[in-house]
N, C-alpha and C positions, 0 to 999 in steps of 0.2 A: 639323457639328463632330465628331458621333460617327464618321463615316466616317473623319476623319482621325485623330482620337484612337486608336482600336481598333488600327490598323496601327501607329501610333507606339509604343503600348506594348508591342505585340509584339515590335516591333524592340528596343527598350530591355531587356525580358525576356531576348531571345535574347543580347544584349550582356553582361547579368550571367551567365547561365549559362556563356557561354564564359570570362568572366573567372574564374570558381570553378573551371571545369574545364580548368585550363592544364596545362603539363607538369610540374607539381611545386610550383608556388606559390613564395613566397619562401623564400630560404634559411632553413634552422634551423626550418620549420614544425613546429608540434607536430602530433602524430597526430590530435588534436580538430580540426584545421582541414582534414582529408583530404576530398575530394570525397565526398559522401554515395553516389552511384551510380557504379560505375566502367564506363566504355565497354565494349563488347565487343572483345577483342582487344587489351586494354590491360595493362601491368604496373604493380604497385605494390609498390614496394621500401621497405620501412622500415629505414632506414640507423641504424647504430650509433654513426656516428663523427660528433660534433658539429664536429670539427675541420676536416672537409672537407665540411660541409653545403653551404656555396657551391658547391664544385666538382662536387657531384652533381648541381646544376641545371643547370651547363654540360654534363655527362654526358648528361643527360636530352635536354636542347635538341639536342645533336648526334646522340644515337640516333634520335629522332623524325625528324630532317632525313635522316637516311641511310636508314632503313626504312619511315617513315611509321606506326610503331608508337608509339603513347602511353606514355612512361614516366613515371610519377608517383613522385618520392622524397619520402619524409617521414622527418624527422630527429628521433628520439626525445632529449628533454633528457639531459643530461650526469647518468649515476647512475640513469637511470629505464628503461633499455631493457627489460628483464625485465617490469617493470610496465605499460610501454607495449604491448610485444607481446602481453601477456596481454589486455589491453583491446581491441586491434584484433583478434585472434584470434576474439573472440566476436562480431564484426560480419559481416554479411551481405557486406560488402565489405572482407575481410581481406586482408592483405598476400599477395602472390604469391610474393614473395622476401624473406626474412628472414636472421637469421644467429643461430648459438649460439658458445659460447665453447669447446666441446671436449665429452669423452665425457659429463659431467655436465649439460651443457646439452642434449646429445641426450637424454638421460633424462628430462628436463622435457619436451620436444617432439617424442619420438619419433611420437607418433600423426599429428604434422602434417610429418614430414620423408619427402619422397619419396626413392625410391632413385636415386640420381644415377649408378650404374655406367656407364649407356649414354649418358651426355651427352658431348658433344664435348670440354668444357673438361675433365672428369675424364681423358679419355684423352691430354690433354696435359700432366698433372700429374708434374713432375720426379720426385718421390718419393711414390709411392703410399701409402708408411706415414704420410704426414703427415693424410691424410684422417681422418675420423671414419667408423668402419666397425663394423658388427653383423653376425656371421655373415657371409652372403656378399654383403651390401648395403653401398651407400656413402651415407651420410647427410649428410656435410658437405664440401664442398671448401674447403681454405685459400685465401684469395686474396691475403694479404698475408704475409709471413715476415719475421721477425726472426732474428738468430743471434747466439750468445755462445759465448766460448770464452777462452784465454789470448792476449791482445793483447801484441805484443812489437815492440820496437824493433829493427828490422834493422840500423840504423847500430852499434847497441851490439853485436850479435851478431857483426856482421862483423868489428869490433874483436877480439871474442873468438876466433872462428874461426882468425883470424891469428896467434895467439899461438902460442909454442912449447908442445907438450904438451896443447893443446885436445882435448877428449873428443870432437869431432865437427868435420868440415870444413864443412859448411853445416847450415841447418834441415832439409834434405830427410832427414838421419839422423835427426832427432828424431821418431820415430814411435810410441813407447810409453813408458810411465812409467820403466821402467828406465834408458833413454837420456836422457830429461828430467831425470830425478833426478841422474844423473851429470854432465850438463852443468850443471845449476843449482848443484850443489854446488861443482863447480870454479870456477865464475864467482864464486860467493861468496869462495871463497880467494884470488882475483884482483880483488876489487872495488875496491881502492884503484888498481890499475893501470888497470881500466876506468873510473875516474872516477864510480862509483856508490856508493849508501849501502847498497844492498841488491839482489839481483836482482828479488824481488816487491816491489810496492808495499805499503803497510800493509794489514793484513786488517781492514776496517771492522766492528767487533763493539760499535760504539755501539747501544744499543736503537734499533730504527727504521732503521737503517743497515745492518742484517746480512741483507739479503734476497739477497745475492749468495751466501751461504753456507746458509742455512735453506731457501730456495727452490731456486736455480737450481743450486747445486753439488750438493744432494741430489737433484735431478732425475736425476742420471747413474747412480747407483747403482740407484735404484728402477725407472729405466727398463730397466735390465739384467734387474732382478729379475722385472719383469712379463714382459718379452718372451722370457726364457729360460724361462719357466715357463708360456708361452702364456695368461697370463692376459686373460680378455676386459674390456677396460677400460670397456666400458658395463655391466658385470654387479656382482655384490655382491662379487666376490672382492677388489676395491680398498678394502673397509672395513676390512680388516686386511693388515699388512705384518710380514715377517721380518726385514728389514732384513739380507738376506743378505750384502749386500757393504759391510757397515759397514767394515771393515777398507780395503776400497779407498777409501773416503771418507777414513779417517783418513791414508792414506798422502799424498794430493795435500794435505789440510789441513794435516798437518804440514809438508810441504815449503814451503806458503806461509809458515807461522808461523816456521819456523827459517831462512828464507833471506830475510828482510825486510828492510825500511828501519828497522822499529821493533821493538822487544823485546816479545815476546809478552804480557808482563805489563802493557804499557800500551795495549792494544789496546781497552780499553772505552771510550775518548773518541773514535777515529778514526771519521770519516764517510767516505762513498764519495767526496765531491769531494777530500779529503785525498790518497786513493790516486791519482785521476785527475791532481792537481797534482803529485805526485810523479813520475808517468808523463811528463807533459807537460814537465816541467823537465829530464828526463833523470837523475833522481836513482835511477831504477830501469830495469830493462829489460824487465819483464813485469808484467802485471795481469790479473786475470779481469774482464771486463766484456762488454758486447755492443755492436753495432754502432752504438745510440744514443749512444755514448760519445764519438764523434767531434766532436760538438758542444761535450762538456765540455773536450776535449782542445785544440782549436783556440781555445777560448774563455779560456784560462789566459794571464795576462799574463806574458811572457817565455817561452811555449813554444818549445821548442828541437827539437821531433819534426817532422821533414818529413813531409808528406803520404805521400810515396812510401815511406817507412820504417815505417808502420804497418800492421802485419799481423796475421794468427790462426793460432794453433796450436789444435788440439783440447785438452780437458782430460783428459789421460790418468789413468787411476787404478789400471793395473795389471791390467785385465781380459784375459783370453785373447782373442787376436784382435784387439786394439785397434789394430794397424797399420792396419786397413781402417775405423777410426771417424774420423767427421768432427767438425763442430762440433754445438752443441745448436742447431738450426734446427726453428722452429714459430711457432705463433700463437695466438691466442685468437680469431680471427676466420674463421669459416666461412660460406660461402654455403650455404642450405637453400632447398629449392623447396617450397611448401605442397601436401602431398599431397592436402588436400581442395578445391584449386581444380580447375578443368576442365581436361582433358587439353590442350586448345588453350592456356590460359593457362599452364599448366605447360611447354609447349614455348616459349611466347613468351619465357618467363623464361629457360630455358636457352639460346636462342639470344642472348638480351641479353648473358648473362655471357660467353659464348662471343665474341661481337664485342667486347666490352671488352678482352678480353685477347689478341686474335687479329688485328683489323683495325688498319691503320696508324694510323688517327683515334684506336680505343679505346686503343692502346698508348702513343701519344704523350700522351693524357691520364692514363694511370696513371703514366707517368714523369715527365711535368712538372708535373701539377698535383695528382694524389693523393699523389706521390711514393712509390709501394709497391715494394717489391722483390718481384716477381711470382714464383711457385714454378711457372712454366710453360715448356715447352721452345719456345713461340712466341717468346720473348724471346730476342734475341743479346745478346753481351757489351756491346754500345753502346746497349742499349735499358734499362739498369738506372740508379738513380740515380747521382749523378756522386760522391757522397762514398767515400773509400777503403774504409772498412769495409764499407758496402754492397756495393761492388764484390766485397770478399774474401768476403762471405757468398755473392753470386752464384756465384763461382767454385768455392767448395766445395760449393755446392748442386749444381753440373755436373759434378764430379769423378765420373769413371767408376771403378767399384768400391769407392766409399766410402758408407758406412752413417752418415747423419747421425742424431744422437739427437732424438727428438721431444720437444717441450714437454708432458710428462705432468705439469708441476707444477700444470696446471689441475684435477688429481685430488687434490690436497693437501686435508687438512681445513682448518679456517679459520684466522684469523689468530691465535687464542691458540695452536694448535698450532705456529705458525711462532715466536712470540714466546717460547714456552717452549724451543724448540728453540735458536734465537740464545742465550737466555740460559744454557742447558747448555755451547754452544760455548765461550762467554765464560769461564766457570767453568773448563772444561777448558784452554783457552789459558792461563790465568792460574795454573793448576796446583791448583785448588781442587775438582777433579773427576775421577774416573777414567773413562777412555774407556767401560769397560763399562757404567757408570752412564749415561751419555749415551745409549748404545744402549737400554737398558732403558726410560729416559725417552721416547725417540722412539718406540719400539714401543707402549707403553702409552698415550701420548697419542693417537697416531693411533688405536687402538682405540676410545678414549673418546669422541673428537670425530667420528668416524665414524659412531659408533652414532647421533648426532642428526641425521643425514642424513635429508631426507624422502624422498629416491630412492635 
């Protein structure tokens, strides 16, 4: 009996261990369910995106089949990534591959971020300025990007360009604020002939619906301020701002307000979806938003905008040299490799992320399953997601001689700052606050809230 039972127990134990040590476990597994001891020569990736947890299990299986290297993906629950990462990094079996949300995330995790300058994936980054850098090192590689700018309905613009006295013959001539303003104001004068209520959709300034202005639009003048002053975004210099280009912000904001479907005094009740519905129904020609807005546009009942007519223009603000400016393209998702992992495991992690964005199998998973707009030159035009705004972002990302604006709003102080900024913009729009007072409030609030930063 003993001779039979002992081997049977050993066999059952082996099955149990094999079941625990699979290539990532079930989708959405919590960090607490991770295997206690990582095999030599394996990768542990702590994933930030719960919405693609199932897909990463598929990725892990495909990678192990292709290379023989175990890839274990654990997904942190929504809203718990920082907490989970802190807990996992304290373990002997810490993640080899993890992510940060930008320069502030790097400040929190800089001791764990290996320099990725020499990795293959970084060499294929379309726009190196998108990476998280400090001095001569590269510590975060963006792996998915989104973009925002001014969406326009090309059918309406074609109708305008065909009019006698039009201020431009094609959209290609609109490459700075001066020309944009000239065209927009002329379109406003001809709005009845064009069959629109206004050139721009309503500027949503209802509290909680103002993120396009207090975050996305504000990112442009502040990105110029930091880049032209050579500010180290991973240092303390971002604790204060001068808002050097506040007048440039005002130019485009006023253009939105004064050439809109809705009187500027009525904007306190307007929501983002109001704006998108106006655009989808052809009541306006332009609206500021990002590529994520395509689902909103096509989902509007009675939508009249053809897929082939939805295009992007950069948000021009009157900056010197903006003829070479592109969209605002960026991310809050950056790959990092654990500097405290062994050299072998660091190399395995670097090999994996390169495989994911360069091999035929990996790129198919990125496009069809993860649905990412990948910022690497390993992708051709037909390897990006199918929706028209994603393709537009990809086109702008690959234009030669164009400098896209990074997503530096990850450095903005907390939500209180943004809410105060949005409230001041509403007061200004309604004529209850001078622009100089808006600027003073923004500068003072930034300094006050940034003083509470822990890093």
